[in-house]
C-alpha positions in Angstrom: 7.8 -13.4 -4.4 8.0 -14.5 -1.4 4.1 -8.0 0.8 -2.7 24.7 6.6 -5.9 24.5 5.5 -7.9 27.4 4.0 -11.6 27.5 4.7 -14.6 29.2 2.9 -18.2 28.4 3.0 -21.4 29.3 1.3 -24.9 28.8 2.3 -27.4 26.5 0.6 -30.8 26.3 2.2 -29.3 27.4 5.5 -26.6 24.6 5.4 -22.9 24.8 4.4 -21.7 23.6 1.1 -18.1 22.6 2.0 -15.3 24.0 -0.1 -13.0 23.7 2.9 -9.3 23.9 2.2 -7.3 21.7 0.0 -4.9 19.4 1.8 -1.6 18.6 0.1 -2.7 14.9 0.3 -6.0 15.5 -1.3 -4.6 17.7 -4.0 -2.1 15.0 -5.0 -5.0 12.7 -5.5 -7.2 15.0 -7.6 -5.0 15.3 -10.5 -6.3 12.3 -12.4 -10.0 12.9 -13.1 -9.4 15.4 -15.9 -7.8 12.7 -18.0 -9.8 9.8 -16.9 -12.4 10.1 -19.7 -9.6 9.5 -22.3 -7.4 7.1 -20.2 -9.2 4.1 -19.0 -6.6 1.5 -18.1 -5.0 1.3 -14.7 -1.6 2.1 -16.2 -2.9 5.0 -18.1 -4.6 6.5 -15.0 -1.3 5.9 -13.1 0.7 7.5 -15.8 -1.5 10.6 -15.7 -0.2 10.8 -12.1 3.4 10.3 -13.1 3.4 6.6 -12.0 3.3 3.2 -13.6 0.9 0.4 -12.8 2.1 -3.1 -13.5 1.7 -6.8 -12.9 3.9 -9.8 -12.4 3.5 -12.6 -14.8 5.2 -15.9 -15.6 5.8 -18.2 -18.5 3.0 -20.8 -17.9 0.4 -18.0 -17.9 1.4 -16.3 -21.1 -0.2 -19.0 -23.5 -3.5 -18.1 -21.9 -4.9 -15.8 -24.6 -7.5 -14.0 -22.5 -5.0 -13.6 -19.6 -2.4 -12.2 -21.9 -4.7 -9.8 -23.6 -5.6 -8.1 -20.2 -2.0 -8.2 -19.2 -0.9 -6.6 -22.3 -3.6 -3.9 -22.4 -4.3 -2.9 -18.8 -0.7 -2.8 -17.4 2.3 -0.7 -18.4 4.9 -2.7 -16.6 5.7 -6.4 -16.0 7.8 -8.4 -13.6 8.7 -12.0 -14.3 7.8 -14.0 -11.2 10.4 -16.7 -11.7 12.0 -16.7 -15.1 15.0 -14.5 -14.1 15.8 -16.1 -10.8 19.1 -17.9 -10.4 17.8 -21.5 -10.5 16.4 -20.8 -13.9 19.1 -18.6 -15.5 22.1 -20.4 -14.3 21.1 -24.0 -13.3 24.8 -25.1 -13.6 27.8 -23.0 -12.9 28.7 -21.0 -15.9 25.8 -22.4 -18.0 23.3 -19.7 -18.6 19.8 -20.0 -20.1 17.7 -16.8 -20.5 15.1 -18.4 -22.7 12.2 -17.9 -20.3 13.1 -14.4 -19.4 13.4 -13.6 -23.0 9.8 -14.6 -23.5 8.7 -12.0 -20.9 10.9 -9.2 -22.2 9.7 -9.9 -25.7 6.0 -9.7 -24.6 6.7 -6.5 -22.9 8.4 -5.1 -25.9 5.5 -6.1 -28.2 3.0 -4.3 -25.7 5.1 -1.2 -25.1 5.7 -2.2 -21.3 8.7 -1.7 -19.1 10.3 -4.7 -17.3 11.5 -5.0 -13.7 14.2 -7.6 -13.4 13.6 -9.9 -10.6 15.9 -10.9 -8.9 19.8 -11.2 -9.2 20.7 -12.3 -5.6 18.2 -14.1 -3.3 18.6 -16.7 -0.6 15.8 -18.8 -2.1 15.5 -20.7 -5.5 19.2 -21.2 -5.7 20.6 -24.0 -7.7 22.3 -26.6 -5.5 25.7 -25.9 -6.9 25.7 -22.3 -5.3 25.0 -23.6 -1.8 27.6 -26.4 -2.3 30.4 -23.8 -3.1 33.2 -23.2 -0.6 32.7 -19.7 0.9 35.9 -18.6 -0.7 34.2 -19.0 -4.1 30.8 -17.4 -3.5 31.8 -13.8 -4.1 33.3 -14.6 -7.6 30.3 -16.8 -8.5 27.9 -14.0 -7.4 29.6 -11.3 -9.4 29.8 -13.4 -12.5 26.1 -14.3 -12.3 25.1 -10.7 -11.9 27.4 -9.5 -14.6 26.1 -12.2 -17.2 22.5 -11.6 -16.5 22.4 -7.9 -16.2 24.5 -7.6 -19.3 22.1 -10.0 -21.2 19.0 -7.9 -20.3 20.7 -4.4 -20.6 18.4 -2.2 -22.4 15.4 -4.6 -21.9 15.1 -4.1 -18.2 14.7 -0.7 -16.6 15.0 -1.6 -13.0 16.5 -4.6 -11.0 15.7 -6.0 -7.6 19.4 -6.6 -7.1 19.1 -8.0 -3.7 15.9 -9.6 -2.5 14.8 -10.1 1.1 18.0 -9.5 3.0 16.4 -9.3 6.4 14.8 -11.4 9.0 11.6 -10.0 10.7 13.6 -8.7 13.6 15.9 -6.6 11.4 18.8 -8.9 11.6 20.5 -10.0 8.3 19.1 -13.2 6.9 21.5 -16.2 6.7 22.4 -17.0 3.0 25.4 -18.4 1.3 26.2 -14.7 0.4 26.0 -13.4 3.9 27.9 -16.4 5.3 30.7 -15.7 2.9 30.9 -12.0 2.9 28.8 -10.6 5.8 26.5 -7.7 4.8 29.2 -6.5 2.4 27.7 -8.9 -0.2 24.9 -6.3 -0.7 27.3 -3.5 -1.7 29.3 -5.9 -3.9 26.2 -7.0 -5.7 25.0 -3.4 -6.3 28.4 -2.4 -7.8 28.5 -5.4 -10.1 24.9 -4.7 -11.3 25.7 -1.1 -12.0 28.9 -2.0 -13.8 27.0 -4.4 -16.1 24.0 -2.1 -16.8 24.8 1.5 -15.7 21.4 2.7 -17.0 19.2 0.4 -14.9 17.6 1.6 -11.6 19.0 -0.6 -8.8 16.8 -1.6 -5.9 16.9 -3.5 -2.6 13.5 -5.4 -2.2 11.9 -7.0 0.8 8.5 -7.8 2.4 7.1 -6.5 5.7 9.0 -3.3 5.3 6.0 -1.3 4.1 5.2 0.2 7.5 7.4 1.6 10.3 9.0 -1.2 12.4 12.1 -3.2 13.2 12.5 -4.5 9.8 12.0 -1.3 7.8 14.3 0.4 10.3 17.0 -2.1 9.5 16.5 -1.4 5.8 16.6 2.3 6.4 19.9 2.0 8.3 21.4 -0.2 5.6 20.5 2.2 2.7 21.8 5.2 4.7 25.1 3.3 5.1 25.3 2.3 1.4 24.6 5.9 0.3 27.2 7.2 2.7 29.7 4.8 1.1 28.8 5.8 -2.4 27.3 2.5 -3.4 25.1 2.8 -6.4 21.5 2.4 -5.1 18.4 4.0 -6.6 15.5 2.8 -4.7 13.8 0.5 -2.2 11.1 -2.0 -3.2 8.3 -2.7 -0.8 6.8 -6.0 -1.8 3.4 -5.4 0.0 2.1 -8.9 0.3 -0.8 -7.9 2.7 -3.4 -9.8 4.5 -6.6 -8.4 5.8 -6.4 -10.3 9.2 -3.1 -8.7 10.0 -4.0 -5.0 9.7 -2.7 -2.3 7.3 1.0 -1.6 7.5 1.7 1.0 10.3 2.3 4.5 8.9 3.1 3.3 5.5 3.1 6.7 3.9 5.5 8.1 6.5 7.7 5.1 6.0 7.8 5.7 2.2 8.6 9.3 2.7 11.6 8.8 4.9 13.1 6.7 2.2 12.3 9.3 -0.4 13.8 12.0 1.8 17.1 10.1 1.3 16.9 10.7 -2.4 15.8 7.2 -3.2 12.8 6.1 -5.3 10.2 3.8 -3.7 8.2 1.2 -5.5 5.5 -1.1 -4.4 6.7 -4.2 -6.1 4.6 -7.3 -5.3 1.1 -6.1 -4.1 -1.6 -8.4 -3.3 -4.1 -8.6 -0.4 -5.1 -12.1 0.7 -8.2 -13.1 2.7 -9.4 -16.1 4.5 -11.6 -18.3 2.4 -14.3 -18.3 1.6 -14.3 -14.5 1.5 -17.2 -12.7 3.1 -18.5 -9.1 2.5 -16.5 -7.6 5.2 -13.3 -9.2 4.0 -13.9 -8.0 0.4 -14.6 -4.4 1.7 -11.4 -4.5 3.8 -9.3 -5.8 0.8 -10.6 -3.0 -1.3 -9.7 -0.6 1.4 -6.2 -1.9 1.6 -5.6 -1.7 -2.2 -7.0 1.8 -2.3 -4.8 2.9 0.7 -1.6 1.6 -0.9 -2.4 3.6 -4.1 -3.2 6.6 -2.1 0.0 6.4 -0.1 2.1 5.9 -3.2 0.4 8.9 -4.9 1.1 11.1 -1.8 4.9 10.4 -2.0 6.5 12.1 -4.9 9.2 9.6 -5.3 6.9 6.6 -5.2 7.3 5.6 -8.9 4.7 2.9 -9.3 2.8 -0.1 -8.2 3.1 -3.8 -9.4 0.5 -6.4 -8.4 1.8 -9.9 -7.9 -0.1 -11.2 -10.8 -3.4 -9.4 -11.4 -5.7 -12.5 -11.3 -6.6 -15.0 -8.6 -6.3 -17.6 -11.5 -2.6 -17.5 -11.2 -2.0 -16.3 -7.7 0.8 -17.8 -5.6 -1.2 -17.3 -2.3 -3.3 -20.5 -2.1 -0.2 -22.7 -2.6 1.7 -21.0 0.1 -1.1 -20.0 2.6 -3.6 -22.9 2.8 -7.1 -21.6 3.4 -6.2 -18.2 2.0 -6.5 -16.6 -1.4 -8.6 -14.3 -3.6 -5.7 -11.8 -3.4 -5.8 -10.3 -6.8 -7.6 -7.4 -8.6 -9.4 -9.9 -10.8 -11.1 -13.1 -10.0 -10.3 -16.6 -11.5 -12.5 -15.9 -14.4 -10.4 -12.7 -15.3 -13.3 -10.4 -14.2 -12.5 -7.2 -12.2 -13.4 -7.4 -8.5 -14.3 -4.5 -6.1 -10.6 -4.1 -5.3 -10.1 -3.1 -9.0 -12.8 -0.4 -8.7 -11.1 0.9 -5.5 -7.9 1.1 -7.3 -9.4 2.9 -10.2 -11.0 5.4 -7.9 -7.8 6.1 -6.0 -6.1 6.7 -9.3 -8.7 9.2 -10.3 -10.6 7.0 -12.7 -13.8 6.1 -11.1 -17.1 6.9 -12.7 -17.4 10.6 -13.7 -13.9 11.0 -12.4 -14.2 9.2 -9.1 -17.3 8.0 -7.4 -18.9 9.7 -4.4 -17.5 7.0 -2.1 -14.0 8.1 -2.3 -13.7 9.3 1.3 -11.1 9.0 4.0 -10.8 10.0 7.7 -7.8 11.9 9.2 -7.5 11.6 13.0 -5.5 12.9 15.9 -5.9 12.4 19.7 -7.0 15.6 21.6 -6.7 13.8 25.0 -3.5 14.1 27.0 -4.3 10.9 28.9 -5.6 7.5 27.9 -6.9 6.8 31.4 -9.1 9.6 32.3 -12.9 10.0 32.2 -13.2 11.3 28.7 -12.3 10.2 25.1 -11.5 13.2 22.8 -10.9 12.2 19.1 -10.3 15.0 16.5 -11.5 14.1 13.0 -11.3 15.4 9.5 -13.1 13.9 6.5 -11.4 14.2 3.1 -13.0 13.7 -0.3 -10.2 12.0 -2.4 -12.4 11.4 -5.4 -13.5 13.6 -8.3 -17.2 14.1 -7.5 -18.9 16.0 -4.7 -20.4 14.0 -1.8 -23.7 14.8 0.0 -22.7 14.8 3.6 -26.3 13.8 4.7 -25.5 10.3 3.4 -22.1 10.1 5.3 -21.4 8.6 8.7 -18.1 8.0 10.5 -17.5 5.4 13.3 -14.9 5.6 16.0 -14.6 2.3 18.0 -13.7 2.1 21.8 -14.2 0.0 24.9 -16.4 1.1 27.8 -14.8 -0.9 30.5 -16.1 -0.7 34.1 -18.7 1.9 35.3 -21.8 3.1 33.7 -23.0 1.6 30.4 -24.7 4.8 29.3 -22.8 7.7 27.6 -22.9 11.4 26.5 -21.3 12.7 23.5 -20.4 16.3 22.5 -19.2 18.4 19.6 -16.8 20.9 21.1 -15.8 22.7 17.9 -16.2 22.2 14.2 -15.0 24.2 11.2 -18.6 23.4 9.8 -20.3 24.5 13.0 -21.4 21.9 15.5 -25.0 22.5 14.6 -24.4 20.5 11.4 -22.6 17.6 13.2 -24.6 14.7 14.7 -23.2 12.3 17.1 -24.3 9.3 19.2 -23.0 6.3 21.0 -24.0 2.9 20.2 -23.2 -0.6 21.5 -21.8 -3.2 19.1 -24.0 -6.3 18.5 -20.8 -8.4 18.5 -17.8 -6.8 20.3 -14.4 -7.0 18.6 -10.9 -6.7 19.8 -10.6 -3.2 21.4 -14.2 -2.4 20.6 -17.6 -2.9 22.2 -19.1 0.6 21.5 -18.6 3.2 18.8 -19.0 6.9 18.4 -21.0 7.5 15.2 -20.7 11.0 13.6 -23.0 12.3 10.9 -24.1 15.5 9.2 -27.4 17.3 8.9 -26.5 18.3 5.4 -24.0 20.1 3.1 -21.7 18.9 0.3 -18.0 17.9 0.4 -16.4 19.0 -2.9 -13.7 16.9 -4.6 -10.2 17.3 -2.9 -11.9 19.1 0.0 -11.8 18.5 3.8 -14.5 19.1 6.4 -11.8 20.8 8.5 -11.4 19.8 12.1 -14.2 18.3 14.1 -13.4 18.2 17.9 -15.5 15.5 19.7 -15.7 14.2 23.2 -17.6 11.5 25.0 -17.9 10.4 28.6 -19.8 7.8 30.7 -22.9 9.3 32.6 -21.1 8.5 35.9 -17.9 10.1 34.8 -15.9 7.0 35.6 -12.5 6.5 33.9 -11.8 4.8 30.5 -8.8 2.8 29.5 -8.1 3.7 25.9 -4.7 2.1 25.6 -6.0 -0.8 23.7 -9.1 0.7 22.1 -9.3 -0.2 18.3 -9.5 3.3 17.0 -7.3 5.1 19.6 -4.0 6.6 18.6 -1.6 8.9 20.4 -0.5 11.1 17.5 -1.2 14.8 18.0 -1.1 15.7 14.4 -3.7 14.7 11.7 -2.8 11.5 9.9 -4.4 8.9 7.7 -5.9 6.1 9.8 -7.6 2.8 8.8 -9.2 2.2 12.1 -11.9 4.8 11.9 -14.6 3.9 9.1 -16.5 6.0 6.9 -19.8 5.0 5.2 -21.9 6.5 2.4 -25.6 5.4 2.5 -24.6 2.7 5.1 -22.0 1.2 2.7 -18.4 1.1 4.0 -16.2 3.1 1.6 -13.1 3.8 3.8 -11.4 2.4 6.8 -11.5 -1.0 8.4 -14.0 -2.3 10.9 -12.8 -4.2 14.0 
């Protein structure tokens, strides 16, 4: 377990109805609504987008009839949480027991689901006899284990997490009996053995905290490049995505997925959940929903992201409370097997909201139009995108960009320098936060005097600017919403509201 726009306008009562160009991103998200009326489950909605949507499960849960009914109907793929791991399948050397794994594959077959095998080689949940082996015997034991298990499940498993969690957080290789005996070569050896035993299965490396750009994902990227150069059989990278609202959304997750896809590899979100600190409040629930939505949107935007698996769909059987005391409520369904707001967010992102996607399906793209983070102005560039299937009345929409004022005057001026809509339709004001947060004590709030944002459309660019009335300098370097990118990209740190309700982005 363990984580070129095209613009046109028309006038309605003197205000623009927006049909502003279709971004490639928004286009990819708009394909689902046409089929949503006939296809209601998460997996059916994902399948209409060329993806799967699955859930982990485990043997103790399957006798729960209500749980099994939802597992078998809502999801098109399953991953056994523990029943294919080494300590279960080969508890003594050469003595294999696939009974528990067979229960999962039988359930999947009966419900027309695919199975992801998890996992052949992992440093954890190893029987004692493996760790007690002399290093000289590790390679043979590993190859034999992979051969026996992958052969047993040949035809029943469509993909394998061949090696799980090979890296430490800093990108160095994790110490394990396999690494100690063979160095990093154990990974290539394991992949070759799995391919020999089941040539048709898709073979993955799987890890957590590699969802965004960083040292650990860089290490995985370097490893898979090396393996591909050496001709090692490798089909994809699994990003576990065990997320937590208090730690922020993975940095540039979509760009990270894309760089692996550009190598010719598939990408899968393999163990998604989003935990919160208990008891969960309204802000945490809203942020959790935003995280789930953004993961789905990022996967849909990357052609080779093949699907998403949640790490058991319900809080009733979540691993989180037992591992992270004081945290939980990480799933799409609550402990009573009822869908949560996060479930609705996923449906909307897949194009399956009410009437093909509710009017709250909005996101903000951002770039910095400021060459310095220490001058006397803040210059955010924004675009608002409707990722849903229904038009949105812009008069109900506001966007907030958070910053710190620092020293100098505590009064501000704000400006719209240019907008594809016309600045006369854009409102803006500066407000102080009642309770300052990290990198935020004020926000620039942007609204609209009217108009409609069509499905899969963008407002186009809105160039904004603000200053203190004494024109003293800012220090934007640690501002909550500030970024340094000069191209428009998805950001989670600028929020969008419809009718005052948070529908996108994350508040500080």
